[in-house]
RODO-2510 file (C-alpha; in nm, 4 decimals, decimal comma):
residues 112
     n   res          X          Y          Z
     1     q     9,4390    12,5794     9,0499
     2     a     9,4402    12,2507     9,2395
     3     q     9,6979    12,2345     9,5171
     4     l     9,6492    11,8626     9,5847
     5     v     9,6183    11,6181     9,2962
     6     e     9,5330    11,2517     9,3498
     7     s     9,5998    10,9686     9,1099
     8     g     9,6040    10,5900     9,1063
     9     g     9,2386    10,5071     9,1501
    10     g     9,0703    10,2446     8,9401
    11     l     8,9036     9,9063     8,9347
    12     v     9,0627     9,6180     9,1208
    13     q     8,9471     9,2734     9,2263
    14     a     8,8961     9,1837     9,5908
    15     g     9,2224     9,0748     9,7458
    16     g     9,4221     9,2893     9,5092
    17     s     9,6354     9,5961     9,5670
    18     l     9,6385     9,9550     9,4553
    19     r     9,8596    10,2527     9,5296
    20     l     9,7207    10,6044     9,5436
    21     s     9,9398    10,9101     9,5009
    22     c     9,8884    11,2707     9,6047
    23     a    10,1064    11,5503     9,4720
    24     a    10,1213    11,8644     9,6843
    25     s    10,2899    12,2006     9,6652
    26     r    10,6191    12,2193     9,8497
    27     t    10,4912    12,4697    10,1065
    28     i    10,1710    12,2830    10,1904
    29     f    10,3496    11,9506    10,2076
    30     s    10,6202    12,0822    10,4388
    31     i    10,3998    12,2447    10,7026
    32     s    10,0999    12,0163    10,7098
    33     t     9,9794    11,6822    10,8289
    34     m     9,8818    11,4857    10,5190
    35     a     9,5905    11,2471    10,5184
    36     w     9,3698    11,0257    10,3085
    37     y     8,9939    11,0309    10,3520
    38     r     8,7312    10,8331    10,1703
    39     q     8,3610    10,8629    10,1066
    40     a     8,1370    10,5829     9,9891
    41     p     7,7894    10,6459     9,8465
    42     g     7,5421    10,7270    10,1226
    43     k     7,8116    10,7401    10,3887
    44     q     8,0016    11,0108    10,5730
    45     r     8,3515    11,1030    10,4697
    46     e     8,5930    10,9230    10,6985
    47     l     8,9600    10,9445    10,7826
    48     v     9,1562    10,6521    10,6434
    49     a     9,5147    10,7372    10,7326
    50     a     9,7275    11,0356    10,8283
    51     i    10,0958    11,1155    10,8467
    52     t    10,2516    11,4118    11,0251
    53     s    10,5405    11,6219    10,9035
    54     g    10,7562    11,4183    11,1393
    55     g    10,6411    11,0864    10,9964
    56     s    10,4024    10,9666    11,2673
    57     t    10,1057    10,7736    11,1277
    58     n     9,7484    10,6936    11,2256
    59     y     9,4997    10,4567    11,0631
    60     a     9,1322    10,3831    11,0792
    61     d     9,0680    10,0491    11,2469
    62     s     8,9022     9,9215    10,9303
    63     v     9,2225     9,9532    10,7266
    64     k     9,4873     9,8882    10,9891
    65     a     9,7347     9,6210    10,8753
    66     r     9,6071     9,6454    10,5171
    67     f     9,6850    10,0043    10,4176
    68     t    10,0089    10,1962    10,4557
    69     i    10,0502    10,5717    10,4266
    70     s    10,3907    10,7058    10,3346
    71     k    10,5490    11,0149    10,1905
    72     d    10,8406    11,1197     9,9763
    73     n    10,9692    11,4555    10,0931
    74     a    11,1809    11,5051     9,7828
    75     k    10,8757    11,4675     9,5599
    76     n    10,6268    11,6484     9,7867
    77     a    10,4045    11,3458     9,7556
    78     v    10,2050    11,1225     9,9860
    79     y    10,0991    10,7679     9,9037
    80     l     9,8459    10,5165    10,0203
    81     q     9,9396    10,1560     9,9563
    82     m     9,6235     9,9480     9,9761
    83     n     9,6558     9,5713    10,0052
    84     s     9,4007     9,2952    10,0567
    85     l     9,1306     9,5200     9,9201
    86     k     8,7690     9,4463    10,0022
    87     p     8,4495     9,5540     9,8262
    88     e     8,3717     9,7737    10,1272
    89     d     8,6831     9,9760    10,0463
    90     t     8,5033    10,1077     9,7391
    91     a     8,4871    10,4859     9,7702
    92     v     8,6177    10,8132     9,6407
    93     y     8,9505    10,8719     9,8101
    94     y     9,0581    11,2269     9,8885
    95     c     9,3957    11,3697     9,9766
    96     n     9,3927    11,6245    10,2577
    97     a     9,6517    11,8652    10,3916
    98     g     9,6358    12,0368    10,7286
    99     n     9,2654    11,9605    10,7670
   100     y     9,2063    12,2417    10,5198
   101     y     9,3167    12,1662    10,1645
   102     w     9,1455    11,8956     9,9613
   103     g     9,2080    11,7210     9,6362
   104     k     8,9258    11,6444     9,3948
   105     g     8,9340    11,2739     9,4738
   106     t     9,0065    10,9520     9,2901
   107     l     8,7608    10,6648     9,2640
   108     v     8,8555    10,3199     9,3892
   109     t     8,6227    10,0354     9,2976
   110     v     8,6811     9,6890     9,4403
   111     s     8,4900     9,4083     9,2741
   112     s     8,4040     9,0697     9,4233
***
């Protein structure tokens, strides 16, 4: 059923690190820009990071230099390495493909 499946969310202390994973189908992964979005309670869903099929990346200013998006073409997977986490990073993180397909999300909670 689900074409994008996220994993890796959880509870982490401020300053810690977490790596999110998104598994995609081969076809979707190959033709699409992959991205991570997040949505905190009471806030709009926002783009966190994106990576094109060619490997070009973009980041939200709020996570630049702390988060890194990457992909493994052999595994049809995209990752979000999150370092120096802050409480304001707490949100449900969603994998997105081609601005069309969405995963169900994985919750990241950063405690003080």
